[in-house]
MARMI-538551 format. One line per 8 residues: number of its first residue (from 1); their letters; for each residue x, y, z of C-alpha. Coordinates in steps of 0.02 Angstrom, whole numbers, plus 50000, padded with zeros to 5 digits. Each point is the difference from the previous one (the first is absolute). Layout:
BEGIN
NUM = a = X,Y,Z; ...
//
This chain:
BEGIN
1 = xxxxxxxx = 49426,49458,50446; 50087,50117,49879; 50157,49941,49914; 50140,50104,49931; 50005,50059,49821; 50159,49900,49983; 49908,49836,50029; 49862,50050,49880
9 = xxxxxxxx = 50125,50042,49863; 50091,49836,50025; 49837,49902,49999; 49944,50087,49840; 50166,49963,49914; 49993,49818,50057; 49830,49974,49920; 49870,50042,50131
17 = xxxxxxxx = 49928,49922,50155; 50021,49821,49941; 50180,50016,49942; 50113,49860,50059; 50130,50027,50135; 50135,49982,49868; 49924,50137,49892; 49983,50111,50154
25 = xxxxxxxx = 50183,49975,50046; 50057,50037,49822; 49899,50160,49996; 50066,50051,50171; 50181,49970,49950; 49970,50111,49850; 49957,50143,50117; 50161,49987,50101
33 = xxxxxxxx = 50154,50104,49972; 50156,49911,49942; 50072,50014,50176; 49845,49912,50069; 50040,49846,49898; 50174,49975,50074; 50049,49855,50110; 50031,50121,50142
41 = xxxxxxxx = 49814,50045,50010; 49935,49824,49972; 49929,49974,50175; 49906,50166,49999; 49935,49964,49825; 49936,49829,50055; 49908,50075,50149; 49922,50130,49885
49 = xxxxxxxx = 49948,49868,49873; 49923,49889,50135; 49899,50146,50064; 49946,50040,49823; 49943,49820,49970; 49905,50000,50166; 49907,50158,49949; 49964,49924,49830
57 = xxxxxxxx = 49928,49840,50076; 49893,50102,50120; 49931,50099,49854; 49961,49840,49905; 49906,49927,50150; 49900,50160,50022; 49953,50001,49817; 49944,49818,50003
65 = xxxx = 49900,50021,50161; 49909,50153,49932; 49954,49912,49837; 49917,49852,50085
//
């Protein structure tokens, strides 16, 4: 499965495949526009972050399974 360049950039900025969820969220928030950080867009931002974390956890599982 191919992921977007956006996810790859965020993952790289967070510290790689084994970055914590917190580091991933911090890196993702750094990529948002100022308007994306407003209270008005909070629900959409949370959906986006949950999807991002799900992708990140899937990538971690794939990496671990391929190493064993």
